[in-house]
C-alpha positions as a Markdown table, in Angstrom:
| # | Residue | x | y | z |
|---|---|---|---|---|
| 1 | Met | 62.9 | -41.1 | 156.5 |
| 2 | Ala | 59.7 | -40.3 | 154.7 |
| 3 | Leu | 56.1 | -41.5 | 155.0 |
| 4 | Asn | 53.9 | -41.3 | 151.9 |
| 5 | Pro | 50.7 | -39.2 | 152.2 |
| 6 | Ala | 48.5 | -42.3 | 152.4 |
| 7 | Gly | 50.5 | -43.6 | 155.3 |
| 8 | Asp | 51.0 | -47.0 | 153.9 |
| 9 | Ser | 54.7 | -46.8 | 152.7 |
| 10 | Leu | 57.8 | -45.7 | 154.6 |
| 11 | Tyr | 61.1 | -45.0 | 152.9 |
| 12 | Gln | 64.4 | -44.9 | 154.8 |
| 13 | Leu | 67.8 | -43.8 | 153.6 |
| 14 | Val | 70.6 | -45.6 | 155.4 |
| 15 | Gly | 73.7 | -43.5 | 154.6 |
| 16 | Asn | 76.2 | -45.6 | 156.5 |
| 17 | Thr | 75.3 | -48.7 | 154.4 |
| 18 | Gly | 74.5 | -46.9 | 151.1 |
| 19 | Glu | 71.0 | -48.3 | 150.9 |
| 20 | Val | 67.4 | -47.1 | 150.5 |
| 21 | Leu | 64.8 | -49.3 | 152.2 |
| 22 | Ala | 61.1 | -49.3 | 151.4 |
| 23 | Phe | 58.6 | -50.7 | 153.9 |
| 24 | Asp | 54.9 | -51.4 | 153.7 |
| 25 | Val | 53.0 | -50.1 | 156.8 |
| 26 | Ala | 50.2 | -52.3 | 158.1 |
| 27 | Glu | 47.1 | -50.8 | 159.6 |
| 28 | Asn | 48.4 | -51.7 | 163.1 |
| 29 | Gly | 51.6 | -49.8 | 162.4 |
| 30 | Ser | 53.9 | -52.8 | 161.9 |
| 31 | Leu | 56.5 | -52.6 | 159.1 |
| 32 | Ser | 57.4 | -55.2 | 156.5 |
| 33 | Leu | 60.4 | -54.7 | 154.1 |
| 34 | Arg | 59.1 | -54.4 | 150.5 |
| 35 | Glu | 62.4 | -53.5 | 148.8 |
| 36 | Ser | 66.0 | -52.5 | 149.4 |
| 37 | Ser | 68.2 | -50.8 | 146.9 |
| 38 | Gly | 72.0 | -50.4 | 147.5 |
| 39 | Gly | 74.9 | -49.1 | 145.5 |
| 40 | Leu | 75.3 | -45.7 | 147.1 |
| 41 | Pro | 78.6 | -44.7 | 148.6 |
| 42 | Thr | 78.6 | -45.6 | 152.2 |
| 43 | Leu | 80.0 | -42.2 | 153.3 |
| 44 | Gly | 78.5 | -38.9 | 152.3 |
| 45 | Thr | 75.6 | -36.5 | 152.9 |
| 46 | Tyr | 72.3 | -37.5 | 151.3 |
| 47 | Gly | 68.7 | -36.3 | 151.0 |
| 48 | Leu | 65.6 | -38.3 | 150.3 |
| 49 | Val | 62.8 | -37.1 | 148.0 |
| 50 | Val | 59.8 | -39.3 | 147.5 |
| 51 | Leu | 57.7 | -38.7 | 144.4 |
| 52 | Glu | 54.4 | -40.5 | 143.8 |
| 53 | Asp | 51.7 | -40.5 | 141.2 |
| 54 | Gly | 48.5 | -39.5 | 142.9 |
């Protein structure tokens, strides 16, 4: 799981489903799903690196 430096986006790698989920973080801390991306193998070891233009 990774939170961007601005604190308004959260990224979660779900290895047992082979998905990466991207959430928007509201000012009150609630999350809303922005995007999901699948297609990764459902078993394996993963790392998550978040790169942003800043």
